[in-house]
C-alpha positions as CSV (number, residue, x, y, z in Angstrom):
1,M,-9.0,82.6,60.2
2,K,-11.9,81.0,62.0
3,L,-15.2,82.7,62.0
4,S,-16.5,83.9,65.4
5,K,-19.4,82.0,66.8
6,K,-21.5,85.1,66.5
7,R,-20.8,85.5,62.8
8,V,-21.5,81.8,62.1
9,L,-24.8,82.1,63.9
10,V,-25.9,85.0,61.8
11,I,-25.0,83.2,58.6
12,A,-26.9,80.2,59.7
13,L,-30.0,82.2,60.4
14,V,-29.9,83.9,56.9
15,V,-29.6,80.5,55.2
16,C,-32.6,79.2,57.2
17,L,-34.7,82.2,56.3
18,V,-34.0,81.8,52.6
19,A,-34.9,78.2,52.8
20,I,-38.2,79.0,54.5
21,L,-39.1,81.7,52.0
22,S,-38.4,79.4,49.1
23,M,-40.6,76.7,50.6
24,G,-43.3,79.3,51.2
25,T,-43.2,80.4,47.5
26,L,-43.6,76.9,46.3
27,A,-46.5,76.2,48.7
28,W,-48.9,78.9,47.5
29,F,-52.2,77.5,46.2
30,N,-52.7,78.4,42.6
31,Y,-55.6,77.9,40.1
32,T,-56.7,79.2,36.7
33,D,-60.1,79.4,35.0
34,D,-61.7,80.9,32.0
35,I,-65.1,81.6,30.5
36,T,-66.1,81.6,26.8
37,N,-69.0,83.7,25.5
38,K,-71.0,82.5,22.6
39,F,-72.8,85.1,20.5
40,M,-75.6,83.4,18.5
41,V,-77.9,85.0,15.9
42,A,-81.4,83.7,15.5
43,T,-81.6,82.0,12.1
44,D,-84.3,80.6,9.9
45,S,-84.5,77.1,8.4
46,E,-82.0,78.1,5.8
47,G,-79.4,79.3,8.3
48,T,-79.8,83.0,7.5
49,P,-80.6,85.6,10.1
50,D,-84.3,85.4,11.0
51,F,-85.3,88.9,10.0
52,G,-88.2,89.3,7.6
53,L,-91.2,91.4,6.6
54,D,-94.3,90.8,4.4
55,I,-96.7,93.2,3.0
56,W,-100.1,92.0,1.9
57,E,-103.7,93.2,1.6
58,T,-107.1,91.6,1.8
59,E,-108.2,90.1,-1.5
60,N,-111.5,91.7,-2.7
61,D,-113.5,92.3,-5.8
62,G,-113.6,96.0,-5.4
63,D,-115.8,96.4,-2.3
64,D,-116.5,93.0,-0.8
65,T,-114.0,90.7,0.9
66,V,-113.6,87.3,-0.7
67,D,-113.9,84.4,1.7
68,A,-113.0,81.6,-0.7
69,D,-112.6,78.8,1.9
70,G,-115.6,79.8,4.0
71,D,-113.8,80.0,7.3
72,G,-114.7,83.7,7.8
73,D,-111.1,84.9,7.6
74,P,-110.0,87.2,4.8
75,I,-107.8,85.9,2.0
76,K,-104.4,87.6,1.8
77,T,-102.8,88.6,-1.4
78,Q,-99.4,90.0,-2.1
79,E,-100.1,90.7,-5.7
80,G,-102.5,93.5,-5.0
81,N,-106.1,93.9,-6.1
82,T,-107.5,95.2,-9.4
83,Y,-110.4,97.6,-9.5
84,E,-112.5,97.8,-12.6
85,D,-115.2,100.3,-13.8
86,I,-114.5,102.8,-11.0
87,T,-116.4,106.0,-10.8
88,P,-116.0,109.4,-9.0
89,G,-116.8,109.0,-5.3
90,D,-116.0,105.3,-5.1
91,V,-114.7,104.0,-1.8
92,L,-112.5,101.0,-2.5
93,A,-111.4,98.5,0.1
94,K,-107.6,98.4,0.3
95,D,-105.7,97.5,3.5
96,P,-102.0,97.3,2.9
97,T,-100.7,95.4,6.0
98,V,-97.1,94.8,7.1
99,E,-96.3,91.7,9.1
100,N,-93.1,90.9,11.0
101,T,-92.3,87.4,9.9
102,G,-88.9,87.2,11.7
103,H,-87.7,86.9,15.2
104,Y,-86.5,90.4,15.9
105,D,-88.4,93.6,16.7
106,Q,-88.5,96.0,13.8
107,W,-88.9,99.6,13.0
108,V,-91.0,99.9,9.9
109,R,-91.9,102.5,7.2
110,V,-94.2,102.2,4.2
111,L,-93.9,104.1,0.9
112,V,-97.1,104.7,-1.1
113,T,-96.6,105.6,-4.8
114,F,-99.2,106.9,-7.2
115,D,-98.3,106.8,-10.9
116,E,-99.8,108.9,-13.7
117,Y,-99.3,111.8,-11.3
118,S,-99.2,114.5,-13.9
119,K,-102.7,113.6,-15.0
120,I,-104.1,113.3,-11.5
121,E,-102.5,116.6,-10.5
122,A,-104.1,118.3,-13.5
123,A,-107.5,116.8,-12.7
124,C,-107.3,117.9,-9.1
125,T,-106.2,121.4,-10.1
126,R,-109.1,121.7,-12.6
127,V,-111.8,120.8,-10.1
128,G,-110.1,122.8,-7.3
129,I,-109.2,120.1,-4.8
130,S,-105.9,119.3,-3.1
131,T,-103.1,117.6,-5.1
132,D,-102.0,115.9,-1.8
133,L,-103.1,112.3,-2.7
134,R,-102.7,111.2,0.9
135,Q,-106.2,112.6,1.4
136,W,-107.5,109.8,-0.7
137,L,-106.4,107.3,2.0
138,D,-107.9,106.9,5.4
139,I,-104.5,106.7,7.1
140,D,-104.4,105.2,10.6
141,T,-102.9,108.4,12.1
142,A,-103.0,107.0,15.6
143,N,-100.3,104.5,14.7
144,W,-98.5,105.9,11.6
145,T,-96.8,109.3,11.1
146,A,-96.4,110.9,7.6
147,D,-93.0,112.3,6.8
148,D,-93.8,115.5,4.8
149,A,-90.2,116.2,4.1
150,A,-89.7,112.7,2.5
151,T,-92.3,113.1,-0.2
152,F,-90.6,112.7,-3.6
153,T,-91.6,112.6,-7.3
154,G,-90.0,111.0,-10.3
155,N,-91.0,109.2,-13.5
156,D,-94.4,110.7,-13.4
157,T,-95.0,109.3,-9.8
158,I,-95.4,110.7,-6.4
159,T,-94.4,108.8,-3.3
160,Y,-95.4,109.4,0.3
161,V,-93.6,108.0,3.3
162,F,-95.1,106.8,6.6
163,Y,-93.4,105.6,9.7
164,Y,-94.9,103.1,12.2
165,N,-95.0,104.8,15.7
166,S,-94.1,101.6,17.6
167,K,-91.8,98.7,17.3
168,L,-93.3,95.9,15.2
169,T,-92.8,92.7,17.3
170,E,-92.4,89.2,16.1
171,G,-95.6,88.0,14.4
172,A,-97.3,91.4,14.7
173,T,-99.2,93.2,11.9
174,A,-100.1,96.8,11.2
175,A,-102.4,98.2,8.4
176,L,-101.5,101.6,7.1
177,F,-105.1,102.3,5.8
178,S,-108.2,100.4,4.9
179,E,-109.7,102.1,1.9
180,I,-109.0,104.5,-0.9
181,T,-111.5,107.1,-2.1
182,I,-111.8,108.4,-5.7
183,P,-112.7,112.1,-5.4
184,G,-116.4,112.8,-5.9
185,A,-115.5,116.1,-7.5
186,F,-114.0,114.4,-10.5
187,E,-116.1,114.5,-13.7
188,Q,-116.0,112.3,-16.7
189,E,-113.0,114.0,-18.4
190,D,-111.1,113.9,-15.0
191,M,-111.5,110.1,-14.9
192,A,-109.4,109.7,-18.1
193,Y,-106.3,109.1,-15.9
194,V,-107.6,105.8,-14.7
195,S,-107.3,104.2,-18.2
196,G,-104.2,102.3,-18.9
197,D,-101.7,101.6,-16.1
198,F,-102.9,103.8,-13.2
199,S,-101.8,102.1,-10.0
200,V,-101.0,102.6,-6.4
201,T,-97.9,100.7,-5.2
202,V,-97.3,100.1,-1.5
203,K,-93.8,99.1,-0.4
204,A,-92.5,98.4,3.1
205,D,-89.0,98.7,4.6
206,A,-87.8,97.4,8.0
207,V,-84.6,97.8,10.1
208,Q,-83.8,96.1,13.4
209,A,-85.3,97.9,16.4
210,D,-82.5,97.2,18.9
211,N,-79.6,99.7,19.0
212,T,-80.8,101.9,16.1
213,G,-82.8,104.6,17.9
214,D,-86.0,105.3,19.8
215,T,-88.2,105.9,16.7
216,A,-88.5,104.6,13.2
217,Q,-87.4,107.9,11.8
218,A,-84.2,107.8,14.0
219,A,-83.6,104.1,13.0
220,F,-83.7,104.7,9.3
221,A,-81.5,107.8,9.6
222,A,-79.0,105.7,11.7
223,V,-78.6,103.1,9.0
224,G,-78.4,105.7,6.2
225,W,-81.6,104.9,4.3
226,T,-83.2,107.9,2.7
227,A,-86.7,107.3,1.4
228,G,-85.7,107.8,-2.3
229,E,-82.6,105.6,-2.1
230,A,-84.4,102.7,-0.3
231,Y,-87.3,102.8,-2.7
232,D,-85.2,102.8,-5.8
233,A,-82.8,100.1,-4.6
């Protein structure tokens, strides 16, 4: 049977339409692209992350700054100073200073530990003065905050914790205090505690400032460092 002219025409139109659609699909412009992100950590000369903290104090002979090279600048020591022949009421120069030696901003805290605490506490009690030894230090309270809840004792020591109120930026320094005062109320027998190994140890901790919190207290809590654990580590 022959197809009618009308039927043939319809079939021809369908075939042409399929051909046109096929050509159109093949003719679409196409393109692909990608982007690769590099995440780089600032490193020091040894290739480790450039995050560091130093603590030092001005070298002195008890009261006077030593300017060994004559340039007018104080000499820094990380070994700490030794004070000899001290007497009640002495005001001794001591300026423990933290310095951000890395590239990143830091939140910083400092721990101050007095040893021979049982003897000092007994002497303070005998003469009727406070056993809070932070009063011996002229703390820079404008820039540092004491954490009363973090004070802890152990091995005949007492340790006080202080947080720096601002981020410590690259190359910046901050001194916790500038002098320590031996109570003038002490008498000869009260000074017995200074014999032997009486010392004040100052230790600094730092954590990254970015993404850890808005304060030093929050930052150290975020990374899980309690004062006692960090100090003993």
